[in-house]
C-alpha positions in Angstrom: 14.9 -28.7 -24.6 17.8 -26.6 -23.5 17.2 -24.5 -20.4 17.3 -20.7 -20.9 19.9 -19.4 -18.4 18.1 -16.1 -18.2 15.0 -17.7 -16.7 15.3 -17.8 -12.9 13.4 -20.3 -10.8 10.1 -19.0 -9.4 11.5 -19.6 -5.9 14.4 -17.3 -6.4 12.2 -14.6 -7.7 9.9 -15.0 -4.8 12.6 -14.7 -2.2 14.2 -11.7 -3.8 10.9 -9.7 -3.7 9.5 -11.2 -0.5 10.4 -8.3 1.8 9.0 -5.7 -0.5 5.7 -7.5 -1.1 5.0 -8.8 2.4 4.1 -7.3 5.8 7.8 -6.6 6.2 7.5 -3.7 3.8 6.6 -1.4 6.7 9.8 -2.3 8.6 12.7 0.2 8.2 15.6 -2.0 9.5 15.8 -5.7 10.1 18.6 -6.8 12.4 19.5 -10.4 12.9 21.1 -11.5 16.2 22.8 -14.9 16.0 25.9 -17.0 16.6 27.3 -20.4 15.4 26.9 -21.9 18.9 24.0 -22.5 21.4 24.1 -21.2 24.9 26.0 -18.0 24.3 23.1 -15.6 25.1 21.5 -14.8 21.7 18.1 -14.5 23.2 19.2 -12.4 26.1 21.0 -10.0 23.7 18.0 -9.9 21.4 15.7 -9.0 24.2 18.1 -6.5 25.7 18.6 -4.9 22.2 14.9 -4.6 21.7 14.4 -2.9 25.1 17.4 -0.6 24.4 16.0 0.6 21.1 12.5 1.0 22.6 14.0 3.1 25.4 15.6 5.3 22.7 12.2 6.0 21.3 12.1 3.6 18.3 9.2 1.3 17.5 10.5 -2.2 17.8 9.4 -5.8 16.9 11.0 -9.0 18.2 10.7 -12.1 16.1 11.7 -15.4 17.9 12.9 -17.7 15.2 14.2 -20.4 17.5 11.3 -22.7 16.7 12.8 -25.6 18.8 13.2 -23.5 21.9 11.0 -20.4 21.6 11.5 -18.5 24.9 12.3 -14.9 24.2 8.8 -13.8 25.5 9.7 -15.4 28.9 12.4 -12.8 29.3 9.9 -10.0 28.8 6.7 -11.1 30.6 5.5 -13.8 33.0 2.0 -13.6 31.5 0.8 -15.9 28.7 0.0 -13.7 25.7 -1.6 -14.7 22.4 -1.4 -13.0 19.0 -4.7 -11.3 17.9 -6.3 -13.3 15.1 -7.4 -11.0 12.2 -8.7 -11.8 8.7 -5.2 -11.1 7.2 -3.1 -12.9 9.8 -1.8 -12.5 13.3 -1.1 -9.3 15.1 1.8 -9.7 17.6 1.1 -8.9 21.3 2.8 -6.0 22.9 5.2 -6.9 25.7 7.0 -4.0 27.5 6.2 -1.8 24.5 7.7 -4.3 22.0 5.7 -6.2 19.4 6.7 -9.9 19.9 6.0 -13.0 17.8 7.0 -16.4 19.0 5.9 -20.0 18.7 5.8 -20.0 22.5 2.4 -18.2 22.3 1.0 -21.1 20.5 2.6 -24.0 22.4 2.6 -25.0 26.1 5.9 -24.9 27.8 6.0 -28.7 28.1 5.0 -29.3 24.5 7.9 -30.6 22.5 8.5 -29.4 18.9 9.0 -32.2 16.4 10.1 -30.6 13.2 12.6 -31.5 10.5 14.8 -28.8 9.0 12.8 -28.3 5.8 9.5 -28.3 7.7 10.9 -25.5 9.9 12.0 -23.5 6.9 8.6 -23.8 5.3 6.9 -22.8 8.6 9.1 -19.7 8.8 8.1 -18.7 5.3 4.3 -19.3 5.9 4.3 -17.7 9.4 6.2 -14.6 8.2 3.6 -14.0 5.6 0.9 -14.0 8.3 2.4 -11.8 10.9 1.0 -8.2 10.8 3.8 -6.1 12.2 2.6 -2.7 11.1 5.1 0.2 10.9 8.4 -0.5 12.7 11.7 1.2 13.0 13.4 -2.1 13.9 12.6 -5.7 13.7 15.0 -7.9 15.7 15.4 -11.5 14.7 16.3 -13.8 17.5 18.0 -16.8 15.6 18.3 -20.4 16.6 21.7 -21.9 17.3 23.9 -23.0 14.3 23.5 -22.2 10.6 20.9 -24.7 9.5 17.7 -24.4 7.5 16.1 -21.7 9.5 19.2 -19.6 9.5 19.7 -19.9 5.7 16.0 -19.3 5.0 16.1 -16.2 7.2 18.9 -14.8 5.1 16.9 -15.3 1.9 13.5 -14.2 3.2 14.4 -11.2 5.3 17.6 -9.8 3.6 18.6 -8.4 6.9 20.2 -4.9 6.9 22.8 -6.1 9.4 23.9 -9.0 11.6 25.0 -8.9 15.2 27.2 -11.7 16.2 27.0 -12.9 19.8 29.8 -14.9 21.3 31.6 -15.7 24.5 35.4 -15.4 24.6 35.6 -19.2 24.9 37.6 -20.9 22.0 34.7 -23.2 21.1 32.3 -20.3 20.7 34.9 -18.4 18.6 35.5 -21.3 16.3 31.8 -21.7 15.5 31.4 -17.9 15.1 34.1 -18.0 12.4 32.0 -20.3 10.3 29.0 -18.0 10.7 31.0 -15.0 9.6 32.1 -17.0 6.5 28.4 -17.6 5.5 27.6 -13.9 6.1 30.4 -12.9 3.7 29.2 -15.4 1.1 25.6 -14.0 1.4 26.8 -10.4 1.5 25.1 -9.7 4.8 26.7 -6.7 6.6 28.3 -7.8 10.0 27.6 -4.8 12.2 29.9 -6.1 14.9 30.3 -8.5 17.9 28.6 -8.5 21.3 30.9 -10.2 23.8 28.7 -12.0 26.3 29.7 -13.4 29.7 32.8 -11.3 29.4 33.7 -11.6 33.0 33.8 -15.4 33.1 36.9 -16.0 31.0 40.4 -14.7 31.9 42.5 -14.8 28.8 41.8 -12.1 26.1 44.3 -13.1 23.4 42.0 -15.5 21.5 39.1 -13.0 21.5 41.4 -10.1 20.3 42.8 -12.3 17.5 39.2 -13.3 16.6 38.2 -9.6 16.1 41.2 -8.9 14.0 40.6 -12.0 11.8 36.9 -11.1 11.0 37.7 -7.4 10.8 34.6 -6.4 12.9 34.3 -4.0 15.8 33.4 -5.0 19.4 29.9 -3.4 19.9 29.4 -4.2 23.5 30.7 -6.3 26.4 27.9 -7.9 28.5 28.9 -9.4 31.9 27.3 -12.6 33.1 24.0 -11.5 34.5 24.0 -13.6 37.7 20.9 -11.7 39.0 18.8 -13.0 36.1 18.4 -16.3 37.8 16.7 -14.5 40.7 14.5 -12.3 38.6 11.4 -13.2 36.6 12.2 -11.0 33.6 14.8 -8.7 32.1 12.7 -5.6 32.7 12.6 -6.5 36.4 16.4 -7.0 36.4 16.9 -3.6 34.7 14.8 -1.8 37.2 18.0 -1.8 39.3 19.7 1.6 38.7 23.2 0.0 38.3 21.8 -2.2 35.4 20.0 0.6 33.5 23.3 1.7 31.9 23.4 -1.6 30.1 20.6 -0.5 27.8 22.1 2.9 27.0 25.5 1.4 26.2 24.1 -1.3 24.1 21.8 1.0 22.1 24.7 3.5 21.5 27.0 0.8 20.2 24.4 -0.7 17.9 22.9 2.5 16.5 26.3 3.9 15.7 27.0 1.0 13.4 23.5 0.8 11.9 23.4 4.4 10.7 27.0 4.2 9.5 26.0 1.4 7.1 22.8 3.2 5.9 
């Protein structure tokens, strides 16, 4: 029997309508924070952005999608929190005024995660259906390194309103970031811009300037290497320093300008 080309697979139909018919329907903007490379500070930027938007008066959720190394909650609080179990799902705990969901709430810090790519993608789909975010202005997605199953499933499930690319000025980070940008273009996900992390650790700027010109994206914010973070327990503790508070205001201003330009 010849297949009718007008009949789309059930999976495609489900993904297209998932955001509208899931707990995500109460979220105004979904912003993904990622990169093509590990160790460039995606989690730090995700948490900083969440704090910055919260300080601007927005209601914010932070979803840690790095299932293999879930640690975004560690940057917000030293206390072990647990989602509230309700009949319809899990209600994220509130850390520093931000609703946070992470596998770290359900695992011990020493417990390894054994999970193949397809299993991780399926867990993402099932867990997302069970998280009760409630009304939010912004949901920030802290992505895992690379562009594997979780990354690609995220693009389909969440249909993010924008993507923030985190990179250092190092040539290896820039090379991997170019691949990420190519996928975003293919999937028609708006690239809001670039956060340049550890900006004071690398001397030459030519490669980074050329990178911005090639991807035709603005530099949203430059974040220096936060050496004090190794001495502090959490980011809120670090940001209690008057000199560091300006980081939040600058980051929020750069991001919001791009978000509301696109919408």
